[in-house]
C-alpha positions in Angstrom: -14.2 28.2 -36.5 -11.2 26.0 -37.9 -12.9 22.8 -39.6 -11.3 20.6 -37.1 -12.8 22.7 -34.5 -16.2 21.5 -33.7 -15.9 17.9 -35.5 -18.3 16.3 -32.8 -20.7 18.8 -33.9 -20.2 17.9 -37.1 -21.1 14.0 -36.7 -24.8 12.9 -36.5 -26.4 12.3 -33.6 -26.9 8.3 -34.4 -25.5 6.5 -36.3 -26.4 3.3 -35.4 -28.6 1.3 -33.9 -28.6 -2.1 -32.0 -31.2 -4.4 -30.3 -29.8 -5.7 -27.2 -30.6 -8.9 -25.2 -29.6 -8.1 -21.6 -29.2 -10.9 -18.9 -30.8 -10.3 -15.7 -27.4 -8.8 -13.6 -27.1 -6.2 -16.3 -30.9 -5.6 -16.1 -30.5 -5.0 -12.6 -27.2 -2.4 -12.6 -29.0 -0.6 -15.5 -32.0 -0.2 -13.6 -29.3 0.6 -10.4 -27.6 3.5 -12.4 -30.9 4.9 -14.0 -32.2 5.8 -10.4 -29.1 7.3 -9.1 -28.2 8.9 -12.6 -31.4 9.7 -13.7 -30.1 9.1 -17.4 -32.1 7.5 -20.0 -30.8 3.5 -20.8 -29.8 4.5 -24.5 -27.0 7.5 -22.9 -26.1 4.6 -19.8 -25.6 2.0 -22.7 -23.7 4.7 -24.7 -21.2 5.6 -21.9 -20.7 1.7 -20.7 -19.4 0.8 -23.9 -17.4 4.1 -23.9 -15.7 3.1 -20.8 -15.4 -0.8 -21.5 -13.3 0.6 -24.8 -11.3 2.2 -22.6 -10.3 0.2 -20.1 -9.7 -2.8 -22.9 -7.4 -0.5 -24.6 -5.5 0.5 -21.3 -5.1 -3.6 -20.1 -4.1 -4.5 -23.7 -1.7 -1.6 -23.4 -0.2 -3.3 -20.0 -1.5 -0.9 -18.0 -3.3 -1.7 -14.9 -6.8 -0.2 -13.2 -6.9 1.2 -10.0 -9.4 2.9 -7.3 -8.3 4.9 -4.3 -11.3 5.3 -1.9 -11.6 9.1 -0.4 -8.5 8.3 2.1 -6.3 7.5 -0.7 -6.3 4.1 0.1 -5.9 2.1 -3.8 -6.9 -1.1 -4.8 -6.3 -2.5 -7.9 -9.0 -4.2 -10.0 -9.0 -7.3 -11.7 -11.1 -7.2 -14.9 -11.2 -10.2 -17.3 -12.1 -9.9 -20.5 
């Protein structure tokens, strides 16, 4: 295996700890996500941050976020950063 081939496993599992106060809407969203996904809070928060960073980068690059339903209809998502 080359040195860069499995770089993800070279990183420590926890590289930073953050304590945050969540607003009521975020607490409700987190509870709903836990019920649907059966994931831990820490996993959901990590995933949410990764999605937010991706969306932010794409929007700043001039791209749009579009959702497509099961029938193929598209809807532009307005996100205010």
